C-alpha positions as a Python dict, from the first residue, in 0.01 Angstrom:
ca = {
    (1, 'M'): (0, 0, 0),
    (2, 'N'): (344, 245, 88),
    (3, 'W'): (442, 206, 372),
    (4, 'F'): (318, 604, 426),
    (5, 'T'): (5, 535, 391),
    (6, 'K'): (42, 226, 648),
    (7, 'L'): (203, 402, 974),
    (8, 'L'): (-117, 652, 915),
    (9, 'S'): (-406, 362, 893),
    (10, 'S'): (-158, 188, 1215),
    (11, 'T'): (-241, 333, 1560),
    (12, 'L'): (87, 395, 1622),
    (13, 'G'): (81, 603, 1340),
    (14, 'R'): (-274, 808, 1355),
    (15, 'K'): (-72, 891, 1765),
    (16, 'L'): (228, 990, 1600),
    (17, 'L'): (3, 1286, 1383),
    (18, 'M'): (-194, 1336, 1682),
    (19, 'A'): (126, 1399, 1835),
    (20, 'L'): (295, 1643, 1548),
    (21, 'T'): (-91, 1832, 1465),
    (22, 'G'): (-72, 1871, 1854),
    (23, 'L'): (215, 2025, 1875),
    (24, 'F'): (212, 2275, 1625),
    (25, 'L'): (-148, 2428, 1741),
    (26, 'I'): (46, 2451, 2110),
    (27, 'L'): (308, 2683, 1944),
    (28, 'F'): (-31, 2861, 1735),
    (29, 'L'): (-171, 2906, 2066),
    (30, 'V'): (167, 3107, 2179),
    (31, 'V'): (113, 3300, 1865),
    (32, 'H'): (-248, 3394, 1865),
    (33, 'L'): (-214, 3493, 2255),
    (34, 'I'): (123, 3694, 2178),
    (35, 'G'): (-155, 3865, 1932),
    (36, 'N'): (-449, 3933, 2128),
    (37, 'L'): (-265, 4076, 2398),
    (38, 'Q'): (-248, 4344, 2205),
    (39, 'L'): (-612, 4411, 2319),
    (40, 'L'): (-499, 4544, 2710),
    (41, 'K'): (-302, 4801, 2500),
    (42, 'N'): (-456, 5159, 2622),
    (43, 'D'): (-444, 5303, 2183),
    (44, 'D'): (-796, 5265, 2092),
    (45, 'G'): (-707, 4936, 1949),
    (46, 'E'): (-426, 5042, 1729),
    (47, 'A'): (-176, 4763, 1860),
    (48, 'F'): (-423, 4523, 1760),
    (49, 'N'): (-575, 4631, 1436),
    (50, 'V'): (-243, 4647, 1320),
    (51, 'Y'): (-106, 4274, 1478),
    (52, 'A'): (-470, 4157, 1287),
    (53, 'K'): (-388, 4333, 944),
    (54, 'F'): (-1, 4211, 893),
    (55, 'M'): (-177, 3870, 974),
    (56, 'T'): (-440, 3806, 713),
    (57, 'S'): (-242, 3974, 482),
    (58, 'N'): (127, 3813, 455),
    (59, 'P'): (139, 3566, 217),
    (60, 'I'): (335, 3332, 434),
    (61, 'I'): (174, 3416, 784),
    (62, 'V'): (-208, 3329, 526),
    (63, 'T'): (54, 3027, 409),
    (64, 'I'): (61, 2906, 777),
    (65, 'S'): (-281, 2997, 869),
    (66, 'Y'): (-463, 2774, 632),
    (67, 'V'): (-151, 2448, 721),
    (68, 'N'): (-329, 2519, 1064),
    (69, 'Y'): (-642, 2480, 988),
    (70, 'T'): (-540, 2236, 809),
    (71, 'F'): (-436, 2041, 1063),
    (72, 'I'): (-697, 2120, 1331),
    (73, 'L'): (-886, 1921, 1090),
    (74, 'I'): (-662, 1677, 1051),
    (75, 'H'): (-545, 1654, 1494),
    (76, 'I'): (-1028, 1642, 1558),
    (77, 'I'): (-1046, 1380, 1264),
    (78, 'W'): (-789, 1115, 1437),
    (79, 'A'): (-894, 1196, 1780),
    (80, 'L'): (-1233, 1113, 1629),
    (81, 'L'): (-1114, 770, 1477),
    (82, 'L'): (-871, 753, 1774),
    (83, 'T'): (-1100, 773, 2051),
    (84, 'I'): (-1369, 599, 1860),
    (85, 'K'): (-1092, 201, 1787),
    (86, 'N'): (-1005, 240, 2167),
    (87, 'R'): (-1389, 210, 2263),
    (88, 'D'): (-1391, -65, 2026),
    (89, 'A'): (-1086, -254, 2139),
    (90, 'R'): (-1136, -295, 2459),
    (91, 'G'): (-1501, -308, 2537),
    (92, 'V'): (-1668, -232, 2872),
    (93, 'V'): (-1435, -446, 3054),
    (94, 'G'): (-1144, -324, 3043),
    (95, 'Y'): (-1317, 123, 2907),
    (96, 'S'): (-1351, 5, 3347),
    (97, 'V'): (-1016, -121, 3438),
    (98, 'I'): (-911, 169, 3215),
    (99, 'K'): (-1118, 402, 3373),
    (100, 'N'): (-973, 356, 3704),
    (101, 'S'): (-636, 336, 3653),
    (102, 'S'): (-656, 667, 3394),
    (103, 'P'): (-636, 1011, 3453),
    (104, 'W'): (-969, 1185, 3398),
    (105, 'T'): (-844, 1403, 3054),
    (106, 'S'): (-691, 1129, 2943),
    (107, 'R'): (-1001, 924, 2992),
    (108, 'N'): (-1213, 1227, 2783),
    (109, 'M'): (-958, 1415, 2537),
    (110, 'G'): (-1283, 1266, 2288),
    (111, 'I'): (-1548, 1499, 2497),
    (112, 'L'): (-1297, 1785, 2577),
    (113, 'G'): (-1173, 1787, 2195),
    (114, 'T'): (-1600, 1779, 2089),
    (115, 'F'): (-1668, 2191, 2312),
    (116, 'I'): (-1349, 2285, 2163),
    (117, 'L'): (-1512, 2234, 1830),
    (118, 'I'): (-1820, 2407, 1923),
    (119, 'F'): (-1613, 2682, 2074),
    (120, 'L'): (-1353, 2710, 1771),
    (121, 'V'): (-1705, 2733, 1543),
    (122, 'I'): (-1816, 3028, 1763),
    (123, 'H'): (-1499, 3215, 1753),
    (124, 'L'): (-1432, 3207, 1380),
    (125, 'R'): (-1770, 3249, 1291),
    (126, 'G'): (-1765, 3561, 1507),
    (127, 'F'): (-1412, 3735, 1387),
    (128, 'W'): (-1224, 3541, 1183),
    (129, 'Y'): (-1492, 3474, 914),
    (130, 'E'): (-1596, 3927, 995),
    (131, 'M'): (-1234, 3966, 928),
    (132, 'H'): (-1272, 3856, 649),
    (133, 'W'): (-1604, 3880, 429),
    (134, 'G'): (-1768, 4118, 734),
    (135, 'G'): (-1881, 4498, 683),
    (136, 'I'): (-1623, 4618, 928),
    (137, 'P'): (-1552, 4966, 901),
    (138, 'T'): (-1179, 5134, 855),
    (139, 'V'): (-995, 5299, 1074),
    (140, 'N'): (-687, 5552, 898),
    (141, 'Y'): (-327, 5508, 1064),
    (142, 'D'): (-74, 5720, 932),
    (143, 'G'): (-244, 5723, 580),
    (144, 'D'): (-269, 5318, 563),
    (145, 'E'): (-683, 5158, 618),
    (146, 'V'): (-702, 4908, 853),
    (147, 'K'): (-1019, 4745, 922),
    (148, 'N'): (-1137, 4778, 1287),
    (149, 'L'): (-1139, 4411, 1440),
    (150, 'Y'): (-1088, 4553, 1808),
    (151, 'A'): (-1416, 4722, 1745),
    (152, 'T'): (-1584, 4376, 1651),
    (153, 'V'): (-1437, 4230, 1937),
    (154, 'D'): (-1508, 4522, 2194),
    (155, 'E'): (-1890, 4451, 2072),
    (156, 'A'): (-1828, 4115, 2202),
    (157, 'Y'): (-1665, 4127, 2456),
    (158, 'S'): (-1940, 4380, 2647),
    (159, 'K'): (-2182, 4107, 2609),
    (160, 'G'): (-2177, 3859, 2964),
    (161, 'W'): (-2330, 3555, 2787),
    (162, 'Y'): (-2015, 3578, 2549),
    (163, 'V'): (-1712, 3644, 2777),
    (164, 'A'): (-1922, 3327, 3014),
    (165, 'I'): (-1866, 3106, 2698),
    (166, 'Y'): (-1496, 3175, 2593),
    (167, 'V'): (-1390, 3188, 2969),
    (168, 'F'): (-1580, 2873, 2992),
    (169, 'S'): (-1405, 2646, 2660),
    (170, 'M'): (-1082, 2837, 2782),
    (171, 'F'): (-1154, 2617, 3099),
    (172, 'I'): (-1195, 2308, 2933),
    (173, 'L'): (-867, 2364, 2684),
    (174, 'A'): (-710, 2433, 3006),
    (175, 'F'): (-784, 2026, 3104),
    (176, 'H'): (-733, 1959, 2760),
    (177, 'L'): (-380, 2018, 2714),
    (178, 'W'): (-307, 1900, 3091),
    (179, 'H'): (-331, 1589, 2975),
    (180, 'G'): (-239, 1692, 2575),
    (181, 'F'): (77, 1825, 2613),
    (182, 'V'): (311, 1589, 2798),
    (183, 'S'): (145, 1292, 2644),
    (184, 'A'): (248, 1421, 2241),
    (185, 'F'): (620, 1447, 2442),
    (186, 'Q'): (578, 1105, 2507),
    (187, 'T'): (435, 945, 2213),
    (188, 'L'): (751, 1051, 1955),
    (189, 'G'): (966, 873, 2237),
    (190, 'L'): (1178, 1174, 2442),
    (191, 'N'): (1071, 1039, 2743),
    (192, 'H'): (1320, 1005, 3011),
    (193, 'K'): (1311, 1003, 3343),
    (194, 'K'): (1555, 1263, 3363),
    (195, 'Y'): (1390, 1497, 3167),
    (196, 'N'): (1004, 1417, 3221),
    (197, 'P'): (991, 1565, 3544),
    (198, 'V'): (1103, 1931, 3339),
    (199, 'I'): (880, 1792, 3014),
    (200, 'A'): (536, 1769, 3362),
    (201, 'F'): (608, 2118, 3444),
    (202, 'V'): (665, 2278, 3168),
    (203, 'G'): (357, 2161, 3045),
    (204, 'K'): (134, 2167, 3374),
    (205, 'A'): (276, 2530, 3331),
    (206, 'F'): (127, 2585, 2987),
    (207, 'A'): (-188, 2436, 3053),
    (208, 'I'): (-261, 2718, 3317),
    (209, 'V'): (-109, 3019, 3195),
    (210, 'V'): (-195, 3015, 2860),
    (211, 'P'): (-556, 2958, 2857),
    (212, 'A'): (-550, 3147, 3232),
    (213, 'L'): (-457, 3518, 3004),
    (214, 'F'): (-653, 3418, 2756),
    (215, 'A'): (-918, 3406, 2928),
    (216, 'L'): (-810, 3719, 3179),
    (217, 'I'): (-827, 3903, 2796),
    (218, 'P'): (-1220, 3929, 2793),
    (219, 'I'): (-1310, 3943, 3201),
    (220, 'W'): (-1045, 4269, 3178),
    (221, 'M'): (-1255, 4424, 2821),
    (222, 'F'): (-1646, 4373, 2980),
    (223, 'L'): (-1495, 4529, 3335),
    (224, 'E'): (-1399, 4843, 3151),
}
């Protein structure tokens, strides 16, 4: 067993991997949000459809996407391992002590992550799978045939139950980010009394603004 395997098998190694994959996913959220905001343009979905085609046809973006999916799986698996290991290590008595002293979001990252995983399965099945293998009709933009994913999104967001699930999931994501953003920086050793307040402010702002903007999109389209 080499040093890298030993590192990943240790609690510290798992936390480092969680932090690194978490920060990568935070960057992914920003890019994904920029693309999704194209849905709000008053152009019958052209900007969003062109963006969707670029994201699914550019070799570099496709490669990054699959790396992202891999990181999501690693993040989930390592989160489960850490949750199980921590519970086994502290036992019932230890848990009661930590429960009283640690933030709610910190104690329930596993539960929050599980809700997000369920949402991702629903979300990917409804959009990502349909984009690649569904029978989505095409539209023509200046001679370029593009799949009309906007129509699929518009139909999904016309359903109140789906919008409710989406908004609730963004609420859960906000709680997950509230703790995870700052925790990732601390795990990587970026912990300094001069910069901690800035990191905490940026983390909390990110945890509120990004999920709120994601939630705004289906609400806006539903109410149109």
